[in-house]
C-alpha positions, 0 to 999 in steps of 0.5 A: 261648243258648236262642234261638240253639240253638232257631233252629239246630235249626229251620234244620237247622244243629244236628243230633244228633251235632254238638258245640256249640262256643263261645268264652265268658267263662263265663256264656253257656257255662254256659247252653249247657252246661246246654241241651246236657245237657238236649237230649243234645248234647256241648258244648265251650267255649273260654274264657280260663284267667283265668275264675273257677274256679266257672264252669269247675266249673259247666260241667264239672258239666254234662258240657261240656269246657272248652278254656282259652286264654291269659290274655294274649289274653282272650276274643279268644284263646278266639274265635280258638281256637274258629274254629280248631277249627271250621275243622279239623273243620267237620262235627263242630261247630256254633258259635252264635257269640254275637258274630255271631249275630243271634238273640242280638239277637233274643232280647233284642228279643223278651223283655228289651225287652218285659218292661222296657217292660211293667214300667215301664209305658212310663215308662223314660227310660234303659236301661243295660247292659254291653258284652260281645257287644252282644246285650243292648244292641242287642236291648233298645235296638232294641225300646225305641227303637221303642216310645219314641224318647226313651229313651236307650240307654247302654253301659258299657265297661271301660277298656283292660287291664281285669280285669272278666270278661264285658265288652269294651273295643271299642278293644282287642278283636275287635268283635262283628259284632252290635254297632253303636256308632251305636245307643248314645246314650252310652258310659260307661267304668268303671274296675276299682276302682269296679266292684269297690267297687260290687259289694261295696256291692250285697251289703252295703248292698242284699243283691244278690249279683252279679258284677263286670260287674253292678257296672260296669253300676251304676256307669254307671247311677249316673253317668247318674243324677247328671246327671238331676233325675228319671226311671226308669233300668233297668240290667241285672245279668247275673252272679251273685256266687257265680261269683266267690267264688274271686277276690279280689272278695269277700275281706275284705269286712269290711275287718278281715281280710287277703285 
């Protein structure tokens, strides 16, 4: 989010008086709302009405406006609504458009990739991340491949009609223009239930409190690990558990109480 806004200010696309408009499933929207508040921009975010209540409240706490779209259309409905709004009033809004903005990819190429390669001392064998906009996979993957071509880049995709907030199944969704499937060495499809189960296990067994898209990514990483004798796998956990407390994800985690 910061990279996209910074580059837009430098190019003159984003100027004082314009409202930042963006379709989001929540996490990028929260970042845009926070940065907008700090920099003095109004922010309007289009998001599916099924997103967790916490995300909406955080966004509104930063002073941003949430425009809710049909649950049946998922993130695609939010994308269509944002494009409709900017088409009606093009001079009023600046839309970063994370699904098409190459600065989304550049951010991970210049930051996430180098950090991972440095911290693993170049010994990473596999990089795993969930498939949302594709920015993390494309940017980080490009950097890692340039440094060491043997590194495998693995994308984790939910099933069709999934309920994992933040991820996309590319067969049923609008495919982000920054995503290029040929850049992946492997794509793993993860079902909802294993993603939820691993999300809960990360909290109760590892003390890592994350959200459902992180759980899905770890399921993918575990499936990769089962096929390896040894090696280093790095997996991105992009969301936090406290943004899902209003959902059923963590209810009755002890298994003894009714939901």
